[in-house]
N, C-alpha and C positions, 0 to 999 in steps of 0.2 A: 415410534421406531424402536426396534430391539436394541438392547444394550449389552455390553460385555463387561463382566466383572474382572477387575484387575487389582493387584496389591495396592494398598494405600500408598500414594506417592509422598515423597519428601518435598513439601512445599516450603520455600524459603523466601519468597518475594512478598514484601509488604505492599499495601495499596500504593499506587503511584499518584503523586501530586503533580498536576499540570495547572499551575496558577491556582485559581480557586476551585478547580475541579479535582475530585478524587476518582481515580480509575481503579476499580477493584472488581476482579483481579486485574493485574497490570498487563492487559492484553490489548494490542492495537491492530486494527486492520490496516495493512499497508495501502497507500494510494496506488492504484494501477490504472493506467490510461485505458479507457474503453471498457473497464470492468467495474470499478467501485462507484458506479452511479447510484442514485437513490434506490432503485429496485434491489440491487445486490446488497447494499447496506441494510435494507429492510430485512432481507432473508437472514443475513448473518446476525443481525441484532435480535431477531425473533428466536433464533436457536440459542443465543447466549442468555436469553432472559433479560435483555436490556443491559447487560453488564459488559464493560469494555469500552473502547474508543474506536469509532469507525470514521475514517478519513475519506473525504471526497477524492475523486481523481484529480489529476493535475490541472490547475487553473492558471492560465498565463496572465500576468499582470497587465500587459498591454490590452488584451482582449477584454479584461474586466473593466479597466478604466474607460475603454471605448464602448462598453455595454454591448458587446457582441451578442447576438441573439442566442446562439448555441451556448455560449459561456453563461449567460444569465439563467438558462435552463439547468446547466450543470451545477449551479450553486443553490438550486432549490432543495430545501430539506423538508422531509416529512415532519408533521407536527409533533411526532413522538420522538424525534431525534434530539438527544441532549447528552453532552454538549454538541453543538453543531461545529464540525471541524472541516476547515478548508485548507488544502495544500496549494501554495502559490509557487509559480516558477517565474523568475525574472532575471535579467542581467544588467539592467540599468537602475541604479539606486533611486533616481528621481521617480521613475515609473513604479517601482516597487513601493516607494513611500506613498504615492498617490493611491495605489490599490489598497494598501493596508488601511489608510485613513478612510477610504470609502467604505471598507468593511466595518470599521469601528463606528463611524458616524451614522451609517445606515442600518446598523444592527443586523448585518448579514451573516455573522457567525460568532461563535463563542471562543474559538481557538484557531490560531493560524500556524500552519507548518510550512517551512521553507524548503523547497526542493533543491538539494545539492547532490542528488544521487542518481538522476536519470542518465543512463549511458548511451542512449540511442543517438546516431549520428546527426539527425536533424536538430537535436538540441545541443550536443557538444560542439558542432561546427560553428555555432553562434557564441560559444564560450559559456554556455549555460549548463545546468544540471551538474553532473559529476566533474565537468571540466573546470567549473568556476572556482572551487577552493584552492586551485593552484595559484591563483592571483590573490594573495593574502589581503592586500589593501582593498581590492574590490569586494571581496567577501565581507570584510569588516564594514565597509560603507553600506552594503546592502542590508546586513543584519542590523546595523545601527539605525538606518531609516525605518526598517520594519518595526523594531522594538519601540522606537520613539513614536511612530505613527499609530501603533496599536493601542496606546493608552493603557487601559486596564486589562486588555485581552492578552492572554499568555501567548508567547511566540516560541515555537520549537523548530528544530531543523533535522533533516534526514540527509545523510551523506554516505559516501563510500570511502574505502581506505585511501584512494588516490587514483591517479591516471593509470599507473602500472606499478610494478614492484620497484622501479627506479625513481618514481615520482610520487611518493606517499605524502599525503597531506592531512590525514585525519587528526593527528595530535595537535598540529598548529591550528587547525580549524576548530577543534574542541576548545582550545584555550581562548581563541577569539570569541567563540560563542559565550563562554563564561563571562569574559570581560565586557561584552556588549549586552548582557542581560537576557540571554536565551534561557528558557525555563527547563528544557530537557533536550537531549540529543539522541537520535537513533543512528546506529552505524550498521550498514550492510557490510558484512565481512568479505567483500570482494572489491577488486579494482574495476575501473572503467573497461580496461582491456578484457577482463574476464567476462563481462556482461553477466550471464547467468550460468556460465560453465564452471567446471571444476568443483571444488569444495569450499564452502565459506570458511574464512579464517576466524574462528571464535576466539583465538588468542588475542587478536587485535581488539576485540570487544573488551576483553579483560584489561588490556593495556590502556585503553581509553578510559575505562572506569577508574583505574588507578590515577590517571593523568588529570582527570577533572572530577574529583570527589565532591565538588560543591553542588553539582546538579545531577539529576537522574540520567542514567545512560540506558538506552534500550538496545537490545540486540536483534539483528535481522539477518536471515540467511539460513537455508536448509532446516527450517522448522516444518516438518511434514506430519507431525503428530503431536499430541499433547505431551507425550513422554519426551519428545525432542525439546519442547519449550521448557519443561522442568529441568532437563539436563543442561540446557544453555544457562539458565539462571544459576544452577549449582556450580558449573564449571567456570563461568566468567565473573560471577558476582554482579551481573547487570541487574537493573531495577525493574525490568519488564521486557516483553518481547513484542516484536512487530512481525506479523504474519502476512505473507503475500501469496506466492504461487501455491502454497500448501492447501489453500481453501478454494482453489479453482475447481468448480464442479463439486464442491464439498463444503457448502456453507455451514453444515452441522459441525464442522471442526471446532467452531466457537463454543458449542455445547460441551465438547470434550475438553477444551482448554479451561473453561470455567470449572468443570467438574474436577479436573486435575489440580488446579490451584486451590480449590476449596477442600481437597482431600477426600472427595467422594469416590467410592470404589465400584459403584454399580450404574454409572451414568454415561459410559462411553457409547456413542451412537454407532450402530452397525446396521444400516438400513438394507432392506431387501430391494430388489430392482423395482418392485411395485411402488415402494415409498420414494425411491429416487425419481421415478417417473412422475409422481405427483408433485415433487419439488420442481422438476423441470417445467411442467405445465404452469405451475404458479409463477416461476421466474419469468417465463415468456409472457404470461398474462400481465404481471406487474410492469414489464418493459413496455408493452402495448399501451397500458393506461398512462404511463409516464410520458411516453412519446406522443400519445394521442392518436395512435393508429395501430390497429392490431397487426396488420401485415408487417409494418416496419418494426414492430416490437419482436415478432417472431424471427424476422430476418436478422435483427441485431442479436437475438439469442443463439443463432446458429453457431457462433464461435465457442459456445459453452457445451455443445452436444458431446464432443469427444471427451471432454473432461468429466462430465457426469457419468458417461458409460465406461470409463476406464476400468478394465479388468473383467467386466461382465461378458458373458457369451452372447455377443451380438454380431451377426455376420457383416461383412464389409459392405454388401449391397444395401442392407438396412441402415447401416451407419451413414452411407452416402445419401440415402433417401431422407433420413431424419435431418441431415445437415443442409438440405435444400428446401425444406418446408417453408411455407409462407402464410400459414393460417394455424390457429390453435386447433381447429378440427383435424387438420392433417397431421399435426404433431401428436395429438392424443391418439388418433387412429393408428399411426405407425407404432407408437409405444405399446398400444394394446395388443399388437401382434407378437410381442416378445414374450418369452417365458418370464413373467413378472414375479414368480415365486423364487427366483434365484437369490441366494443369500449374498451378503457382502463378500466380495472376492478377496481371497488371501493375497496380500501384497498391494492392494489398491490404495493403501495409505501412503505409498512411497512418492517419489518425486513426480512432478507434473509441471506442465508449462514449458516455457523456453529454457533451453539448456546450452545454447551456443556459447563458445568461449574462445579465447585467444584472438580477439578481434583487433583490427587496426583502429586506433583511437583517432577520430576525426576532430581536428582542432582548427581554430582560426590561424591564419598565417602568422608565424612568429610567436605563437602563444608561449612556447617553452623558453624563449630567450631570457625572460626576466620574470621571476615569480611574484614580483611586486608591482611592476609597471602595468597599468590597465588602460593606457591611452588607446583611443579608437573604439572603445566600447560605449555604446549609447543607445538611444531609443530605437535606431534602425536594426539593432541586434535582437530586439524583442520579437518573439513569435506572436502572430496575430490570431491564433486559434487555440482552443483548449481541448483537453481530452485526447482520445485515441482516434 
């Protein structure tokens, strides 16, 4: 793929330590439901040259303990993935503990990340995801069970600032994490109410770093380019970055991130549409191989089409046609009808993915009455499926 020469960046981040694992450069693929499955992680890892940390999509602890068929597929790692990183979601300390011990005892992963950042209603209405840190005692109980059950496996956690601007929790949650033995914390600089709208609050990342100097703090939110990642590290003092929506339809962003942190000036990827099309076909092929059915793989790939084609001159009818294909042959044939010599579009490095904000936060009844009482939360609040 063609590259763009840029001035030598100011790299300030040292390698990241996650337990026994060194992540250099300190770049992490954010867990994204329905996105960061094994095929997408493979693409990102190939572009990065195997550097960085690539986390699975969210795995619910109840589904894992019950050995749900879909969940067991989602925790499958390619033989080349190391360290193997699983993100867990749970609201019941007992179930979380069982899931973590299962991972440790059966050697299912090398690193466990706890999800306290998901803002979607189906999760928060159960008291999970970004709703959970409001209940300080419950958060502590879950983290304690996870760290205890993990044994030698490092446990990290990802969270948001809080429910909304009137119910911020990230500093209390950070202190609880340190006290209970969490290895590192990632903070998305938005509240639950913001979802993915507005602008990420990088100042909050800086405040968390000052508040918990004992462990690494990773920043997440509004990293659309390698330059953004370097700027976040410079401005907040964080120890690394977590990249989510910025790599949608652009797995080669991880090549840019590695180049930037390593100070290389000639390795930023700017693919032509022909090269993007080749990646699209490979992505769909990997999904079919992973699922075990070509048509289902191509159907699952449909959600990625608009992200890959962002900014390119592709008519609306062709976009619709490509988004309803159900075979690799049809996908390749449609792409071959495009002007594949188009260069990388100006502005295509910008925001992508969901942008909705100012959402009503859906919580269990009475959730806000007491930030410490967690009565009524148990196994019945656990989701029984994983992923998107």
